[in-house]
KEMI-388542 format. One line per field, with one value per residue (C-alpha): x, y, z; residue number from 1; chain. Coordinates in steps of 0.5 Angstrom, whole numbers, plus 500, padded with zeros to 3 digits. Layout:
u = [X	...]
v = [Y	...]
w = [Z	...]
i = [NUM	...]
ch = [A	...]
END
This chain:
u = [125	118	112	105	101	101	097	095	092	089	084	081	082	076	072	073	069	064	065	061	062	057	059	062	063	064	057	053	049	047	050	048	051	057	061	063	064	069	073	072	078	082	080	084	086	089	092	094	101	104	110	110	111	112	108	115	114	109	113	116	110	103	100	097	092	090	090	084	079	081	076	071	072	069	066	064	070	070	076	081	080	084	089	087	092	094	096	100	100	101	097	092	092	086	084	080	077	081	075	069	073	069	073	073	077	080	086	086	088	093	091	085	084	079	076	078	076	072	074	070	064	066	061	056	058	052	050	047	042	040	032	027	026	033	037	043	045	050	052	055	056	063	066	065	070	073	075	082	080	085	086	090	093	094	098	095	099	095	097	094	098	101	106	105	109	113	121	126	121	124	119	124	128	121	119	127	126	120	120	124	125	131	129	135	136	139	139	136	130	126	131	125	122	116	113	116	113	114	110	110	109	107	104	101	098	102	100	103	106	107	112	109	114	115	109	110	105	101	102	094	096	103	107	113	113	106	101	104	103	098	093	098	095	088	087	091	086	090	095	101	103	110	112	119	117	124	123	131	130	127	120	114	111	105	104	107	102	096	099	099	092	091	094	090	083	085	086	079	076	083	083	077	081	083	090	095	101	108	112	119	126	125	132	133	134	127	123	119	117	114	111	107	105	102	098	096	093	090	086	079	081	081	088	093	100	106	113	119	126	127	135	135	129	125	117	116	113	107	106	106	101	096	096	095	089	086	087	082	077	077	074	078	082	077	076	073	067	068	063	060	063	057	058	057	051	048	041	045	040	042	042	038	040	038	044	042	039	041	038	045	044	049	051	055	050	049	057	056	049	053	058	055	051	053	050	050	045	038	037	043	038	032	035	038	031	028	033	032	025	025	030	026	031	025	020	024	026	020	019	025	021	024	019	020	025	030	037	039	047	049	056	058	053	048	040	033	029	023	018]
v = [910	912	908	910	904	901	898	900	899	903	904	909	910	907	911	910	906	910	910	907	911	914	921	920	925	925	928	926	921	918	922	919	916	920	916	921	920	916	920	920	915	919	919	918	924	925	931	933	935	938	937	929	927	919	914	911	913	909	902	902	904	901	900	907	907	913	914	911	915	916	912	916	917	920	927	927	927	926	921	925	925	920	925	925	921	924	921	926	923	927	931	926	920	916	911	905	900	893	889	893	896	903	910	913	919	923	928	932	939	941	943	938	935	928	924	917	914	917	915	912	914	915	911	914	913	911	918	918	912	915	916	917	909	909	912	908	905	900	899	904	904	902	906	905	901	901	896	895	897	896	901	901	908	910	916	919	925	932	936	940	937	930	928	920	916	911	911	914	920	926	927	928	933	937	937	940	945	948	947	949	941	936	930	924	925	919	915	909	906	907	912	916	911	915	921	928	934	942	948	952	960	961	967	969	963	958	951	943	938	932	927	920	914	911	906	901	896	892	897	896	889	889	890	894	899	903	899	902	909	909	911	918	920	919	927	930	935	935	929	931	926	926	921	921	924	922	915	915	908	904	904	908	915	913	906	909	914	908	904	908	911	904	903	909	906	900	903	906	913	915	917	922	927	932	931	935	932	933	932	931	930	935	936	929	926	923	927	932	926	923	929	930	923	923	930	926	920	925	929	929	929	934	933	939	936	941	940	941	940	939	938	945	949	950	950	951	957	954	947	952	957	951	949	955	957	949	949	955	951	945	942	942	936	930	928	922	921	919	915	916	911	907	909	904	905	902	901	897	890	884	877	870	864	857	853	846	847	855	861	865	873	877	884	890	892	886	887	894	893	886	891	896	891	888	881	882	888	887	894	893	886	889	894	889	886	892	894	887	888	895	894	887	882	878	880	876	871	869	869	864	860	860	858	859	856	855	857	864	866	873	874	868	869	864	866	863	866	869	872]
w = [699	696	699	697	700	707	711	719	725	729	736	739	747	751	756	762	767	772	780	785	791	797	801	807	812	820	822	815	815	809	805	797	792	790	784	779	771	767	762	754	750	746	739	733	728	721	719	712	712	706	708	707	700	702	706	709	716	716	714	721	726	723	730	732	739	742	750	754	759	766	771	775	782	789	791	783	781	773	770	766	758	754	750	742	737	731	724	720	712	705	702	697	702	702	707	707	711	709	711	708	702	705	704	710	709	702	706	699	703	706	713	713	720	720	726	723	730	735	743	747	751	759	764	769	776	781	783	775	777	784	784	789	790	789	793	794	788	787	781	775	768	764	759	752	749	741	737	733	726	719	715	708	706	699	697	690	688	687	681	676	670	669	665	662	657	656	659	658	652	656	661	667	663	661	668	670	664	666	674	679	680	680	679	677	669	666	659	662	661	670	671	675	681	684	682	682	683	681	681	675	674	667	665	672	674	678	678	680	675	676	672	673	672	665	664	659	655	659	665	668	669	672	668	669	674	671	675	681	680	676	681	682	675	677	681	675	671	664	662	657	653	652	647	643	637	634	635	638	641	635	637	633	636	634	637	643	644	643	647	653	652	652	659	662	659	662	670	669	666	665	658	658	662	657	654	650	646	648	643	645	642	636	635	632	626	623	628	623	618	625	627	620	622	629	626	621	626	631	625	627	635	639	641	640	638	641	638	644	644	652	650	647	651	645	643	651	651	646	650	657	653	651	659	662	657	658	666	668	664	667	673	681	683	684	691	692	696	703	706	713	719	722	729	734	739	745	741	735	735	739	736	739	737	740	741	744	750	751	748	746	746	743	741	743	748	751	753	755	759	763	765	769	773	781	780	789	789	789	785	780	779	778	773	769	768	767	761	759	758	755	750	747	749	754	747	743	747	747	740	739	743	751	756	764	767	760	761	757	755	756	755	758	765	764	767	769	764	768	765]
i = [1	2	3	4	5	6	7	8	9	10	11	12	13	14	15	16	17	18	19	20	21	22	23	24	25	26	27	28	29	30	31	32	33	34	35	36	37	38	39	40	41	42	43	44	45	46	47	48	49	50	51	52	53	54	55	56	57	58	59	60	61	62	63	64	65	66	67	68	69	70	71	72	73	74	75	76	77	78	79	80	81	82	83	84	85	86	87	88	89	90	91	92	93	94	95	96	97	98	99	100	101	102	103	104	105	106	107	108	109	110	111	112	113	114	115	116	117	118	119	120	121	122	123	124	125	126	127	128	129	130	131	132	133	134	135	136	137	138	139	140	141	142	143	144	145	146	147	148	149	150	151	152	153	154	155	156	157	158	159	160	161	162	163	164	165	166	167	168	169	170	171	172	173	174	175	176	177	178	179	180	181	182	183	184	185	186	187	188	189	190	191	192	193	194	195	196	197	198	199	200	201	202	203	204	205	206	207	208	209	210	211	212	213	214	215	216	217	218	219	220	221	222	223	224	225	226	227	228	229	230	231	232	233	234	235	236	237	238	239	240	241	242	243	244	245	246	247	248	249	250	251	252	253	254	255	256	257	258	259	260	261	262	263	264	265	266	267	268	269	270	271	272	273	274	275	276	277	278	279	280	281	282	283	284	285	286	287	288	289	290	291	292	293	294	295	296	297	298	299	300	301	302	303	304	305	306	307	308	309	310	311	312	313	314	315	316	317	318	319	320	321	322	323	324	325	326	327	328	329	330	331	332	333	334	335	336	337	338	339	340	341	342	343	344	345	346	347	348	349	350	351	352	353	354	355	356	357	358	359	360	361	362	363	364	365	366	367	368	369	370	371	372	373	374	375	376	377	378	379	380	381	382	383	384	385	386	387	388	389	390	391	392	393	394	395	396	397	398	399	400	401	402	403	404	405	406	407	408	409	410	411	412	413	414	415	416	417	418	419]
ch = [A	A	A	A	A	A	A	A	A	A	A	A	A	A	A	A	A	A	A	A	A	A	A	A	A	A	A	A	A	A	A	A	A	A	A	A	A	A	A	A	A	A	A	A	A	A	A	A	A	A	A	A	A	A	A	A	A	A	A	A	A	A	A	A	A	A	A	A	A	A	A	A	A	A	A	A	A	A	A	A	A	A	A	A	A	A	A	A	A	A	A	A	A	A	A	A	A	A	A	A	A	A	A	A	A	A	A	A	A	A	A	A	A	A	A	A	A	A	A	A	A	A	A	A	A	A	A	A	A	A	A	A	A	A	A	A	A	A	A	A	A	A	A	A	A	A	A	A	A	A	A	A	A	A	A	A	A	A	A	A	A	A	A	A	A	A	A	A	A	A	A	A	A	A	A	A	A	A	A	A	A	A	A	A	A	A	A	A	A	A	A	A	A	A	A	A	A	A	A	A	A	A	A	A	A	A	A	A	A	A	A	A	A	A	A	A	A	A	A	A	A	A	A	A	A	A	A	A	A	A	A	A	A	A	A	A	A	A	A	A	A	A	A	A	A	A	A	A	A	A	A	A	A	A	A	A	A	A	A	A	A	A	A	A	A	A	A	A	A	A	A	A	A	A	A	A	A	A	A	A	A	A	A	A	A	A	A	A	A	A	A	A	A	A	A	A	A	A	A	A	A	A	A	A	A	A	A	A	A	A	A	A	A	A	A	A	A	A	A	A	A	A	A	A	A	A	A	A	A	A	A	A	A	A	A	A	A	A	A	A	A	A	A	A	A	A	A	A	A	A	A	A	A	A	A	A	A	A	A	A	A	A	A	A	A	A	A	A	A	A	A	A	A	A	A	A	A	A	A	A	A	A	A	A	A	A	A	A	A	A	A	A	A	A	A	A	A	A	A	A	A	A	A	A	A	A	A	A	A	A	A	A	A	A	A	A	A	A	A]
END
């Protein structure tokens, strides 16, 4: 089964917590703090695998989580770092955040690696907080936690040349003639239900050709199967528009040509791609007359028409020669511009809001700070108050109207406001 669009959830590993520990050894008094740092969490890494051609694997496994970092321990021992999670995807896969629509990655090259989600940093052990005046800190820092993110994976096949056209006009047969690909071929509509790719070797040049499943009128609006596969045309550098020039099914090849062009326009800027026409089925009656009509119709455009017969394998030298001549003049394969990931840091702004008689302080940085405090230790409480002041929380509360003795809530913990 061919699958080219799926949704998954991914989560990088949390950082390990720093340790609170003091050196204890016979005949050594007041050995001092020796709590080690927590290990970093594992990252989620994408790998473009040229041996994958579908997103089928993601239909059965949709949740991906990297390992958490280990907690620190005594004797300044750092926690073990979490193992990275590598997710293999087909070449040509784009990854978007379903919540924001931001493009996080475009895996356009075989072997490409991309860090999708970076693992959380490990927290500091209490040895980091020792100072000449605070020689026995009884608190440590927790590891950075990572959120679960939902992504949409979309496969956009990478090919230099794309064969487009109505169903049953001979696209798969042409692909089988000019490449070693063996697509399913039969005399009925929608025989091809997935893009087929083949490598052409002509006149010393290698290029990839894709047989895009048949489009129909209204495809860009969801009619037929076309809307599912128009995305596979986006990266092609040259379009070969295949028409049944003999009108063997009672259709007019000129109308077919115009309808498919309309669908390419309706989907986006696909109609702006360089295009040539392969007039197939020249071995059937009526083909010569329609060929002349089509050439007159396209007179004044830069679209060239090449008569071929896939059944008798005639006319392909001229068609392939034109492709080899045109391809070197075209831009490289389209690469979608990746938008940078917004990295969550401790310095991110917090929010202060008033609810009844309470002043509520919210933000990821506040959660990290609360987790690092030992509220049974005076030195840790002093560190907490200094951190609130240095990060501007006290000033923000004062600006919001908080007065001495008012109740402040931070992460479900209540405090009295003290200037």
